[in-house]
N, C-alpha and C positions, 0 to 999 in steps of 0.2 A: 505495498499499501504506501502511496508518495507521501501518504502524509506519518510517515513516520521517519521519512530524513528530513521531511519541513518540519517536525518540532523537534527533531533533534536539532538541527544544525541553522534552519533560516528562519524560527518565530520572532520574532521584532513585539516588544512588549507596547501595548498598548495597541489606539487604531487613527495613527497617522503617519508618514514617513515623508519626508524630507529631504529632496536633491535641489541642486541646483538653483536655490532659489526660490521652489517651487514644496508647496506641501499638498498631501491629496491626504483628507481625514472621511473620520463620522462617527459621529455619539451614538453610543448603542438607545434604543427605547424600546422600553419593553422585556420579551423574552428571549429578544436576538443574542444572534451568537457570530460574532464576527471577530474573523483575524487576521491579522497581517503578518506574511511572509515575505525577507528578506531573499529570492531566490536568484539574483547575481551574484554568487560567491563560488569559491571553489567547490566547497560538497555538492552543494547541486551539479552544477555541472560536470563532476566527474562521475554520479549516480546516476546521473539520466545519459550521458555522454554526449553533452552538449556542450558550445562554446557561444557567449555573449549572448542571455537572455535578457529582457524583461526585473527591472527593478524590482516589481513585487506578484505577489499574488494575495487578493484580499479573499478566505471565505466567510459565506457571509448565509449564515441559515435563520430562516423566518417560519416554524410550522414547519410544512412539507417543501415550501420554497427553499431550494439552496441554488448556492450560486457562486459559482469562480469567477473575480475579475479578472484579468491580467494588465497591469498598470506601467507605463513607461510614462519617465519624466524626462523629457528631450529638449537641448540646445533649439535645435534648428535642422538634425538630418533625420528628416521622417523616414525613408527611405529604410534605415538601419534602425528607428525603432520599428518600423513590419516588421524585418527580418527575425528583429530577437521578441518582438510582440508573436512571431509564429513558429519561430524554438519552443518557446517557452509551454507552448499550445501543444504544438505535438509530443513534446517530452513528459508533460502530466497526463494528455492523453491517452499512454504508450502504457500504460498501470494504472486509469482509474475505473475504481468499480462503484455503480450507482449512476443515480440519474442528476445531473450537474444543470443547471443553465451556466452555459461561459460564454460572458463578453469582454472585450476591451475598451480601456484607455489609455490613449497618448496625451498629455500634454505635452506643449512643445509651444517655444519663445514665438513664433510666427508660422500656424500650418497655415498655407493657400488652402482656399477651397477646392481649388480642380487639384489639386496633390494631394489630401485629406481625404478628398472624394473617390479615390481612384483608389484610394490602400484604404479603403471602407467598403470598395465594393470587390475588389481581391481578397481580403481575408470574408466576407462574407462565403464568397465562390466557392474558394480553397479550405476554409477550415469552417465554414458555417457558423461563423463567429460574427454577432456583431459589435463594430467596432464605432467607436468615438472620437471624436480628435477634436481638441480644445486647447486655445490661444490664449496662454496665462503667460507672459513676461517675467513676473513674482508672484509670489503671492500664495493663496488658501482654495484650493480647491475641495469643495463638499463632496464628497461620495452622497449624498443625501438626494440621489437624485434620482424620483421613478427609472427614468431608461435604463438606472444601472441595475439595479437590482430585481427587476420585475419581469416577467417574460413577454410584457407583450409587446 
């Protein structure tokens, strides 16, 4: 199970993550279970035999809803971010059990709309994962967005 490796080597404290002046965060509400895993590390890469994966994986549970959100905080290299997300999805899927809604989020310094649309289209076509690409030079982005966590 991938969560054995994630828990042992990747589990982050709390429900926020900061890199390159950008922060993603979420506050728990009610009976939600939320965990952040920093997966861009050597233990993850060695276990799953991959290189350059996205920054974090967010595990979210609320009742029967189970979501894995792959997150990359990037300067402006969106093509690199796409590949990092793609590798992480493939690695986790190789040993994932159960039914999980899978989503991806790239927060970039300045994502151009046409480039972002192409990445979203390719990720949906190739992995069946809905991707969200947001532009945020610096600051905090809340993951408390219905589109990130709901199956609609």
